[in-house]
C-alpha positions as protocol buffer text, in pm:
chain_id: "A"
residue {
  index: 1
  type: MET
  ca { x: 20258 y: 3041 z: 9568 }
}
residue {
  index: 2
  type: THR
  ca { x: 19991 y: 3298 z: 9654 }
}
residue {
  index: 3
  type: THR
  ca { x: 19703 y: 3310 z: 9407 }
}
residue {
  index: 4
  type: LEU
  ca { x: 19577 y: 3627 z: 9244 }
}
residue {
  index: 5
  type: THR
  ca { x: 19252 y: 3592 z: 9439 }
}
residue {
  index: 6
  type: GLN
  ca { x: 19445 y: 3570 z: 9767 }
}
residue {
  index: 7
  type: ARG
  ca { x: 19654 y: 3873 z: 9672 }
}
residue {
  index: 8
  type: LEU
  ca { x: 19342 y: 4076 z: 9591 }
}
residue {
  index: 9
  type: ASP
  ca { x: 19185 y: 3965 z: 9919 }
}
residue {
  index: 10
  type: THR
  ca { x: 19452 y: 4168 z: 10101 }
}
residue {
  index: 11
  type: VAL
  ca { x: 19320 y: 4489 z: 9940 }
}
residue {
  index: 12
  type: ASP
  ca { x: 19000 y: 4672 z: 10035 }
}
residue {
  index: 13
  type: ARG
  ca { x: 18752 y: 4498 z: 9803 }
}
residue {
  index: 14
  type: GLN
  ca { x: 18545 y: 4813 z: 9754 }
}
residue {
  index: 15
  type: ILE
  ca { x: 18850 y: 4996 z: 9618 }
}
residue {
  index: 16
  type: VAL
  ca { x: 18909 y: 4717 z: 9365 }
}
residue {
  index: 17
  type: ILE
  ca { x: 18539 y: 4723 z: 9270 }
}
residue {
  index: 18
  type: ASP
  ca { x: 18542 y: 5103 z: 9230 }
}
residue {
  index: 19
  type: ASP
  ca { x: 18862 y: 5095 z: 9023 }
}
residue {
  index: 20
  type: THR
  ca { x: 18716 y: 4822 z: 8803 }
}
residue {
  index: 21
  type: ALA
  ca { x: 18391 y: 5016 z: 8755 }
}
residue {
  index: 22
  type: THR
  ca { x: 18595 y: 5322 z: 8655 }
}
residue {
  index: 23
  type: LEU
  ca { x: 18790 y: 5108 z: 8409 }
}
residue {
  index: 24
  type: ILE
  ca { x: 18466 y: 4979 z: 8256 }
}
residue {
  index: 25
  type: ASP
  ca { x: 18314 y: 5329 z: 8239 }
}
residue {
  index: 26
  type: ASN
  ca { x: 18626 y: 5456 z: 8059 }
}
residue {
  index: 27
  type: GLU
  ca { x: 18637 y: 5162 z: 7820 }
}
residue {
  index: 28
  type: VAL
  ca { x: 18272 y: 5211 z: 7726 }
}
residue {
  index: 29
  type: ALA
  ca { x: 18312 y: 5588 z: 7689 }
}
residue {
  index: 30
  type: ASN
  ca { x: 18605 y: 5538 z: 7450 }
}
residue {
  index: 31
  type: LYS
  ca { x: 18416 y: 5308 z: 7213 }
}
residue {
  index: 32
  type: SER
  ca { x: 18335 y: 5448 z: 6871 }
}
residue {
  index: 33
  type: GLY
  ca { x: 18160 y: 5347 z: 6552 }
}
residue {
  index: 34
  type: LEU
  ca { x: 17849 y: 5134 z: 6521 }
}
residue {
  index: 35
  type: SER
  ca { x: 17964 y: 4872 z: 6767 }
}
residue {
  index: 36
  type: GLY
  ca { x: 18059 y: 5150 z: 7008 }
}
residue {
  index: 37
  type: MET
  ca { x: 17709 y: 5292 z: 6982 }
}
residue {
  index: 38
  type: ALA
  ca { x: 17562 y: 4949 z: 7055 }
}
residue {
  index: 39
  type: ILE
  ca { x: 17789 y: 4901 z: 7356 }
}
residue {
  index: 40
  type: LYS
  ca { x: 17714 y: 5247 z: 7491 }
}
residue {
  index: 41
  type: GLY
  ca { x: 17341 y: 5189 z: 7439 }
}
residue {
  index: 42
  type: GLY
  ca { x: 17351 y: 4851 z: 7611 }
}
residue {
  index: 43
  type: TYR
  ca { x: 17555 y: 4991 z: 7898 }
}
residue {
  index: 44
  type: LYS
  ca { x: 17309 y: 5277 z: 7940 }
}
residue {
  index: 45
  type: VAL
  ca { x: 17019 y: 5028 z: 7951 }
}
residue {
  index: 46
  type: VAL
  ca { x: 17194 y: 4822 z: 8218 }
}
residue {
  index: 47
  type: LYS
  ca { x: 17277 y: 5128 z: 8429 }
}
residue {
  index: 48
  type: LYS
  ca { x: 16923 y: 5262 z: 8395 }
}
residue {
  index: 49
  type: LEU
  ca { x: 16769 y: 4923 z: 8477 }
}
residue {
  index: 50
  type: LYS
  ca { x: 16966 y: 4908 z: 8801 }
}
residue {
  index: 51
  type: PRO
  ca { x: 17210 y: 5193 z: 8873 }
}
residue {
  index: 52
  type: ASN
  ca { x: 17445 y: 4984 z: 9089 }
}
residue {
  index: 53
  type: MET
  ca { x: 17427 y: 4673 z: 8871 }
}
residue {
  index: 54
  type: ILE
  ca { x: 17780 y: 4721 z: 8734 }
}
residue {
  index: 55
  type: GLU
  ca { x: 17934 y: 4737 z: 9082 }
}
residue {
  index: 56
  type: GLU
  ca { x: 17725 y: 4439 z: 9195 }
}
residue {
  index: 57
  type: ALA
  ca { x: 17829 y: 4242 z: 8888 }
}
residue {
  index: 58
  type: ILE
  ca { x: 18195 y: 4324 z: 8953 }
}
residue {
  index: 59
  type: ASP
  ca { x: 18160 y: 4213 z: 9314 }
}
residue {
  index: 60
  type: ASN
  ca { x: 17990 y: 3890 z: 9205 }
}
residue {
  index: 61
  type: LEU
  ca { x: 18243 y: 3817 z: 8929 }
}
residue {
  index: 62
  type: LEU
  ca { x: 18566 y: 3941 z: 9086 }
}
residue {
  index: 63
  type: ASP
  ca { x: 18670 y: 3610 z: 9243 }
}
residue {
  index: 64
  type: ASP
  ca { x: 18578 y: 3413 z: 8929 }
}
residue {
  index: 65
  type: PHE
  ca { x: 18772 y: 3658 z: 8711 }
}
residue {
  index: 66
  type: SER
  ca { x: 19077 y: 3653 z: 8937 }
}
residue {
  index: 67
  type: GLN
  ca { x: 19068 y: 3271 z: 8939 }
}
residue {
  index: 68
  type: ALA
  ca { x: 19041 y: 3269 z: 8559 }
}
residue {
  index: 69
  type: LEU
  ca { x: 19343 y: 3498 z: 8527 }
}
residue {
  index: 70
  type: ASP
  ca { x: 19541 y: 3319 z: 8798 }
}
residue {
  index: 71
  type: PRO
  ca { x: 19726 y: 3073 z: 8569 }
}
residue {
  index: 72
  type: LEU
  ca { x: 19853 y: 3367 z: 8363 }
}
residue {
  index: 73
  type: TYR
  ca { x: 19930 y: 3562 z: 8681 }
}
residue {
  index: 74
  type: GLN
  ca { x: 20130 y: 3268 z: 8822 }
}
residue {
  index: 75
  type: ASP
  ca { x: 20327 y: 3241 z: 8497 }
}
residue {
  index: 76
  type: TYR
  ca { x: 20390 y: 3617 z: 8508 }
}
residue {
  index: 77
  type: VAL
  ca { x: 20513 y: 3605 z: 8868 }
}
residue {
  index: 78
  type: ALA
  ca { x: 20746 y: 3314 z: 8785 }
}
residue {
  index: 79
  type: ASP
  ca { x: 20883 y: 3492 z: 8474 }
}
residue {
  index: 80
  type: ASP
  ca { x: 21182 y: 3699 z: 8587 }
}
residue {
  index: 81
  type: GLY
  ca { x: 21178 y: 3884 z: 8255 }
}
residue {
  index: 82
  type: ALA
  ca { x: 20817 y: 3999 z: 8288 }
}
residue {
  index: 83
  type: THR
  ca { x: 20806 y: 4348 z: 8435 }
}
residue {
  index: 84
  type: THR
  ca { x: 20430 y: 4421 z: 8444 }
}
residue {
  index: 85
  type: PHE
  ca { x: 20116 y: 4214 z: 8428 }
}
residue {
  index: 86
  type: GLU
  ca { x: 19985 y: 4467 z: 8178 }
}
residue {
  index: 87
  type: ALA
  ca { x: 20264 y: 4375 z: 7935 }
}
residue {
  index: 88
  type: TYR
  ca { x: 20228 y: 4004 z: 8014 }
}
residue {
  index: 89
  type: LEU
  ca { x: 19856 y: 4016 z: 7932 }
}
residue {
  index: 90
  type: ALA
  ca { x: 19934 y: 4191 z: 7604 }
}
residue {
  index: 91
  type: ASP
  ca { x: 20132 y: 3884 z: 7503 }
}
residue {
  index: 92
  type: HIS
  ca { x: 19852 y: 3650 z: 7614 }
}
residue {
  index: 93
  type: ASP
  ca { x: 19547 y: 3859 z: 7532 }
}
residue {
  index: 94
  type: LYS
  ca { x: 19351 y: 3597 z: 7337 }
}
residue {
  index: 95
  type: GLN
  ca { x: 19380 y: 3340 z: 7617 }
}
residue {
  index: 96
  type: ALA
  ca { x: 19293 y: 3596 z: 7886 }
}
residue {
  index: 97
  type: ALA
  ca { x: 18991 y: 3725 z: 7692 }
}
residue {
  index: 98
  type: ASN
  ca { x: 18856 y: 3376 z: 7630 }
}
residue {
  index: 99
  type: ASP
  ca { x: 18907 y: 3275 z: 7993 }
}
residue {
  index: 100
  type: LEU
  ca { x: 18715 y: 3582 z: 8113 }
}
residue {
  index: 101
  type: LEU
  ca { x: 18438 y: 3551 z: 7855 }
}
residue {
  index: 102
  type: GLY
  ca { x: 18382 y: 3187 z: 7946 }
}
residue {
  index: 103
  type: ILE
  ca { x: 18271 y: 3307 z: 8288 }
}
residue {
  index: 104
  type: THR
  ca { x: 18031 y: 3572 z: 8159 }
}
residue {
  index: 105
  type: ASP
  ca { x: 17892 y: 3334 z: 7897 }
}
residue {
  index: 106
  type: ARG
  ca { x: 17801 y: 3082 z: 8166 }
}
residue {
  index: 107
  type: ARG
  ca { x: 17651 y: 3353 z: 8385 }
}
residue {
  index: 108
  type: ALA
  ca { x: 17449 y: 3502 z: 8099 }
}
residue {
  index: 109
  type: GLU
  ca { x: 17301 y: 3161 z: 8020 }
}
residue {
  index: 110
  type: LYS
  ca { x: 17175 y: 3127 z: 8377 }
}
residue {
  index: 111
  type: THR
  ca { x: 17041 y: 3479 z: 8440 }
}
residue {
  index: 112
  type: ASP
  ca { x: 16673 y: 3549 z: 8493 }
}
residue {
  index: 113
  type: HIS
  ca { x: 16717 y: 3913 z: 8384 }
}
residue {
  index: 114
  type: LYS
  ca { x: 16569 y: 3900 z: 8034 }
}
residue {
  index: 115
  type: VAL
  ca { x: 16686 y: 4248 z: 7932 }
}
residue {
  index: 116
  type: LEU
  ca { x: 17038 y: 4179 z: 8054 }
}
residue {
  index: 117
  type: LYS
  ca { x: 17044 y: 3841 z: 7878 }
}
residue {
  index: 118
  type: LYS
  ca { x: 16918 y: 3992 z: 7553 }
}
residue {
  index: 119
  type: THR
  ca { x: 17166 y: 4281 z: 7570 }
}
residue {
  index: 120
  type: TYR
  ca { x: 17457 y: 4044 z: 7640 }
}
residue {
  index: 121
  type: GLY
  ca { x: 17350 y: 3819 z: 7352 }
}
residue {
  index: 122
  type: ARG
  ca { x: 17343 y: 4115 z: 7113 }
}
residue {
  index: 123
  type: LEU
  ca { x: 17688 y: 4232 z: 7215 }
}
residue {
  index: 124
  type: ARG
  ca { x: 17862 y: 3894 z: 7257 }
}
residue {
  index: 125
  type: GLY
  ca { x: 17978 y: 3869 z: 6896 }
}
residue {
  index: 126
  type: GLN
  ca { x: 18220 y: 4158 z: 6942 }
}
residue {
  index: 127
  type: ALA
  ca { x: 18304 y: 4079 z: 7303 }
}
residue {
  index: 128
  type: GLU
  ca { x: 18645 y: 3918 z: 7251 }
}
residue {
  index: 129
  type: LYS
  ca { x: 18770 y: 4222 z: 7060 }
}
residue {
  index: 130
  type: HIS
  ca { x: 18648 y: 4460 z: 7329 }
}
residue {
  index: 131
  type: VAL
  ca { x: 18779 y: 4248 z: 7618 }
}
residue {
  index: 132
  type: ARG
  ca { x: 19118 y: 4229 z: 7449 }
}
residue {
  index: 133
  type: GLU
  ca { x: 19116 y: 4607 z: 7414 }
}
residue {
  index: 134
  type: ALA
  ca { x: 19039 y: 4642 z: 7787 }
}
residue {
  index: 135
  type: LEU
  ca { x: 19312 y: 4403 z: 7903 }
}
residue {
  index: 136
  type: PRO
  ca { x: 19583 y: 4670 z: 7936 }
}
residue {
  index: 137
  type: GLY
  ca { x: 19360 y: 4845 z: 8191 }
}
residue {
  index: 138
  type: VAL
  ca { x: 19296 y: 4515 z: 8367 }
}
residue {
  index: 139
  type: GLY
  ca { x: 19669 y: 4453 z: 8379 }
}
residue {
  index: 140
  type: ARG
  ca { x: 19734 y: 4800 z: 8523 }
}
residue {
  index: 141
  type: LEU
  ca { x: 19464 y: 4743 z: 8783 }
}
residue {
  index: 142
  type: ILE
  ca { x: 19623 y: 4414 z: 8889 }
}
residue {
  index: 143
  type: ASP
  ca { x: 19970 y: 4572 z: 8883 }
}
residue {
  index: 144
  type: ARG
  ca { x: 19837 y: 4836 z: 9122 }
}
residue {
  index: 145
  type: HIS
  ca { x: 19653 y: 4605 z: 9363 }
}
residue {
  index: 146
  type: ALA
  ca { x: 19854 y: 4280 z: 9336 }
}
residue {
  index: 147
  type: PRO
  ca { x: 20203 y: 4378 z: 9217 }
}
residue {
  index: 148
  type: LYS
  ca { x: 20479 y: 4127 z: 9162 }
}
residue {
  index: 149
  type: GLU
  ca { x: 20680 y: 4096 z: 9481 }
}
């Protein structure tokens, strides 16, 4: 069976990166409350520190993220009753969020960017909630670029 990473490799990578960056921009813009202010502030710091850092991070993490989601993607493809990956992720959001956050946690531990590491550490406590909220968009993105055949 073709992996999610292999499926995404058939698409122009820059389009996937751009779509993912747009998804992240929209998710951040829609945050509200105190945690939303913290996320927006941290995101602004990251973008000011290095304007293309988000796109570079997506490019660097895309294969790891697609590999992390692949077991769920394979289950979705094999499930004749599952119509969209977006809906499938909604039913498995805790697992998907933890799989994705495990990657960023390991990366954050290893980074030499002190500001980035500090910002990630400040925001990590709420990360699972926010990743789970973003999963419908992730599912739609995958449905668009790696639809069930």
